[in-house]
Every structure is written in C-alpha cells, then in structure tokens.
TORMARLUM-918324 format. One line per 4 residues: for each residue x, y, z of C-alpha. Coordinates in Angstrom, 1 decimal, padded with zeros to 4 digits. Example, Ala and Ser with C-alpha at 12.3 -4.5 7.8 and 13.67 -1.06 7.14 Angstrom:
<nodes>
012.3 -004.5 007.8  013.7 -001.1 007.1
</nodes>
This chain:
<nodes>
103.6 107.7 051.9  101.6 104.7 052.9  101.8 103.7 056.6  100.3 100.6 058.2
099.4 100.7 061.9  099.1 097.4 063.8  097.1 098.1 066.9  094.4 100.7 067.0
094.0 101.0 070.7  094.8 103.7 073.2  098.1 104.7 071.6  097.7 103.5 068.0
094.4 105.2 067.4  095.5 108.8 068.0  098.8 108.3 066.2  097.0 106.8 063.2
094.4 109.5 063.2  097.0 112.3 063.3  098.9 110.7 060.4  095.7 110.6 058.3
095.0 114.2 059.2  098.3 115.4 057.7  097.7 113.5 054.5  099.4 110.2 055.0
097.6 107.1 053.5  097.0 105.1 056.7  095.9 101.5 056.8  095.2 099.7 060.1
094.6 096.3 061.5  093.4 095.3 065.0  091.7 092.0 065.8  089.9 093.7 068.8
086.6 095.4 068.5  087.9 098.9 068.7  086.7 102.1 067.0  088.4 102.8 063.6
090.1 106.2 063.7  088.8 108.8 061.3  090.7 108.7 058.0  092.2 105.2 058.6
091.5 102.4 056.1  090.6 099.5 058.4  091.4 095.9 057.2  090.0 092.6 058.3
093.3 090.9 057.6  096.9 092.0 058.5  098.1 090.9 055.1  095.9 093.3 053.2
096.7 096.1 055.7  100.4 095.8 055.1  100.4 095.4 051.3  102.3 098.3 049.7
103.3 099.9 053.0  106.5 101.9 053.3  106.4 102.1 057.1  104.8 099.7 059.6
104.1 100.9 063.1  103.5 098.0 065.5  101.7 099.7 068.5  100.8 096.7 070.5
101.4 095.2 074.0  104.8 093.6 074.5  103.1 090.2 074.7  101.8 090.7 071.2
105.0 092.1 069.6  106.2 088.9 068.1  102.8 087.9 066.8  102.3 091.3 065.3
105.5 091.0 063.4  104.8 087.5 062.2  101.2 088.1 061.1  102.0 089.6 057.7
105.7 088.9 057.5  105.6 087.4 054.0  104.5 090.8 052.6  107.0 093.0 054.4
110.1 093.5 052.2  113.5 095.1 052.5  112.0 098.5 051.3  109.8 098.6 054.5
110.8 100.1 057.8  109.2 098.1 060.6  108.9 100.1 063.8  108.0 098.4 067.1
106.5 100.8 069.7  105.7 098.2 072.4  107.0 098.9 075.9  109.1 095.8 076.4
112.6 094.7 077.4  115.6 095.8 075.3  116.2 092.1 074.8  112.9 091.6 073.1
113.7 094.6 070.8  117.0 092.9 069.9  115.2 089.7 069.2  112.7 091.4 066.9
115.6 093.3 065.2  117.3 089.9 064.6  114.1 088.5 062.9  113.9 091.6 060.7
117.5 091.4 059.8  117.1 087.8 058.6  114.6 089.1 056.0  116.5 092.2 055.2
113.8 094.4 056.8  114.9 097.7 058.4  114.0 097.7 062.0  113.3 100.7 064.4
113.0 100.5 068.2  110.6 103.3 069.3  110.1 104.2 073.0  107.2 106.6 073.7
108.4 108.9 076.5  105.0 110.4 077.5  101.3 109.5 077.4  099.9 109.5 073.9
096.5 110.7 074.9  096.2 114.4 073.9  099.5 114.3 072.0  099.1 111.6 069.3
101.8 111.8 066.7  103.6 114.6 068.6  104.2 112.4 071.6  107.9 112.7 072.5
109.7 109.5 071.6  113.2 108.0 071.4  114.1 105.8 068.4  117.1 103.6 067.8
118.0 100.8 065.4  118.9 100.7 061.7  115.6 102.5 060.7  115.8 105.3 063.3
117.1 108.0 061.0  114.8 107.0 058.1  111.7 107.0 060.4  112.6 110.4 061.9
113.2 111.9 058.5  109.8 110.7 057.3  107.7 111.6 060.4  109.2 114.6 062.1
108.3 117.0 059.2  104.7 115.8 059.8  104.6 116.7 063.5  106.3 113.7 065.1
108.9 114.4 067.8  111.3 111.5 067.3  114.8 111.8 068.8  117.2 109.4 067.2
119.8 107.8 069.5  122.0 105.2 067.7  121.8 102.1 065.5  121.5 099.7 068.3
118.0 098.2 068.7  116.9 098.2 072.4  118.8 101.4 073.2  115.6 103.5 073.1
113.7 101.1 075.2  116.5 100.8 077.7  116.4 104.6 078.3  112.7 104.5 078.7
112.8 101.8 081.3  115.5 103.6 083.3  113.2 106.6 083.3  110.3 104.4 084.3
112.1 103.4 087.5  111.9 107.0 088.6  108.5 108.0 087.3  106.6 104.8 088.3
108.5 104.6 091.5  107.7 108.2 092.4  104.0 107.5 091.6  104.0 104.6 094.0
105.6 106.6 096.7  103.2 109.5 096.3  100.2 107.2 096.3  101.4 105.5 099.5
102.1 108.8 101.2  098.6 110.1 100.2  097.0 106.9 101.5  098.6 107.6 104.9
097.5 111.3 104.8  093.9 110.3 104.1  094.0 108.0 107.1  095.1 110.9 109.3
093.0 113.6 107.8  096.1 115.4 106.4  095.3 114.9 102.8  095.1 118.6 101.8
098.4 119.5 103.5  100.2 116.4 102.2  099.2 117.1 098.6  100.2 120.8 098.8
103.5 119.8 100.4  104.3 117.2 097.8  103.5 119.5 094.9  105.6 122.3 096.4
108.5 119.8 096.9  108.4 118.6 093.4  108.1 122.1 091.9  111.2 123.2 093.8
113.3 120.2 092.7  116.5 121.1 090.8  119.8 119.4 090.0  121.3 120.5 093.4
118.4 119.0 095.3  118.6 115.7 093.5  122.4 115.6 094.1  121.8 116.1 097.8
119.3 113.3 097.9  121.8 110.9 096.3  124.9 112.0 098.2  123.0 112.1 101.4
122.2 108.4 101.3  125.9 107.5 101.5  126.5 110.0 104.4  123.3 109.5 106.3
122.1 106.0 105.5  121.8 104.9 109.1  119.7 107.9 110.1  117.5 107.7 107.0
117.1 104.0 107.7  115.8 104.6 111.2  113.5 107.3 109.9  112.0 105.1 107.2
111.6 102.2 109.7  109.6 104.5 111.9  107.5 105.6 108.8  106.8 101.9 107.9
105.7 101.2 111.4  103.4 104.3 111.4  101.8 103.2 108.1  101.3 099.7 109.6
099.6 101.3 112.6  097.3 103.2 110.2  096.6 099.9 108.4  098.0 101.5 105.2
100.1 099.1 103.0  103.7 100.1 103.0  105.3 098.3 100.1  107.1 101.3 098.7
108.4 102.4 102.1  109.7 098.9 102.9  111.5 098.9 099.5  113.2 102.1 100.5
114.2 100.4 103.8  115.7 097.5 101.9  117.7 099.9 099.8  119.0 101.9 102.8
120.0 098.7 104.5  122.2 097.8 101.6  123.7 101.3 101.8  124.7 101.0 105.5
</nodes>
C-alpha cells in the first residue's frame, strides 16, 4: 500500500513514521521546515507526493484543510481514499466531502480522540464518511485504532467537539482553581483533592451533578458568585467561574 501524508508536524510525523515501520510505502509533503520522519519519502511538491497513492492522509490545521485538498487534486482519482484529520467544524468536513464527491473521490472524516504524541498510528480515532470502512480495514490490521461511525462526513468531528467541551472546559476550570490555590498557598492540597475527586468519578456522580443543577441552581449560583468574588479578591482571573455563573443563571 502506498500512503501519502500531507503535513509532517506534531501529529503527521509520528503517524507517518509508524506506517513506514510496519512496511507501508509512505510519501510525505510539508511546505514547512520540519524534520522528515524516518522511512518517509519526502517530496518538494505535493503532486509528486500524491502520485500513485491509494490513501491520502491530510493531517493539517483546519485553516489549511481546503488548501491541502486542492494542492494536488488533479492527481487524486476515484480509486483514492482522501482522509481529512484536521480538527475543524463538521460543516467544513461536509464541504470537503462535497468537493471530493464532485470528483468521485472517496472521503473520510477522521477525528483523533487523544494526543498523538507517544501513540502515533495507534491513537484512538473516530472515522465517518464514505471511506470510513475502507480506511479502517486498511489501517486497523497495521495497528491503527479506528472506530467507524457512519457514512455521514462530519459525524466523527461532531463527536470529538462534543467531547472537547468537557475535556477542554475541565482543563480550564482546573487551571483556574489551581491559580487560586497558588495564591493562597493551598496548591498541594488543591491538587490532591482534585485528583481524588476525578479518580472517584463514576456515572452516579455525574448524574448527581447534572440533576443537582435543576434542583439546586439558586444555591449553586450563590456559591459560584462567592467563588468569583474570592478569585477577584485574590487577583486571579475568573473567566471559567463566571461562565459557570452564566450557566446557572439560565437554569434558575
């Protein structure tokens, strides 16, 4: 199998290297001055990189997704699966799928569900779109962990973004709480308490959090307003706390 990787950066490089290690003929293109992964045939032009490819993995930033698709489009035919791994909106994935459909190219929407560093090809990922099953059948035996969803481009990305609301939101809340703890000298206690809380989290706990908002919104609102004032007194930015306050006000 010949695979072309567009984008040899933080995510593309380890994935390309892992594919090469398991015997795939990997060709790559990246206009940036990045290190070429071991075993990857680096090209100066996207057209030569994609010639003869059976699978194209576009591992770029969302802002570059359209340009990545267009840069060698004349050499990508119906026999090729074009997979876009950018973290973008489901709407952009639909748009890219529409462009692919006009040329008869099979499109796959891939959402990486964990950091690629240290995992490479084995990074858990969701894949949807017309090329989902083909891509999973080709790469999973090589060590990939692709879970197919459906034939709708954008479905994989939609699930990732829903998850991101939780993971990135939680990161923001923890960072804000730890900033307050550092200001009061309680950093060690706060870190241990947060870790213990998250380790003990189960479905029942999450259910209580959600149901409790409807029952105790006014009390929780007062508590979070006090927390926001405390952070302000400590000269700690309280953007996440104030966002929770806005949510609780809508719930009252």
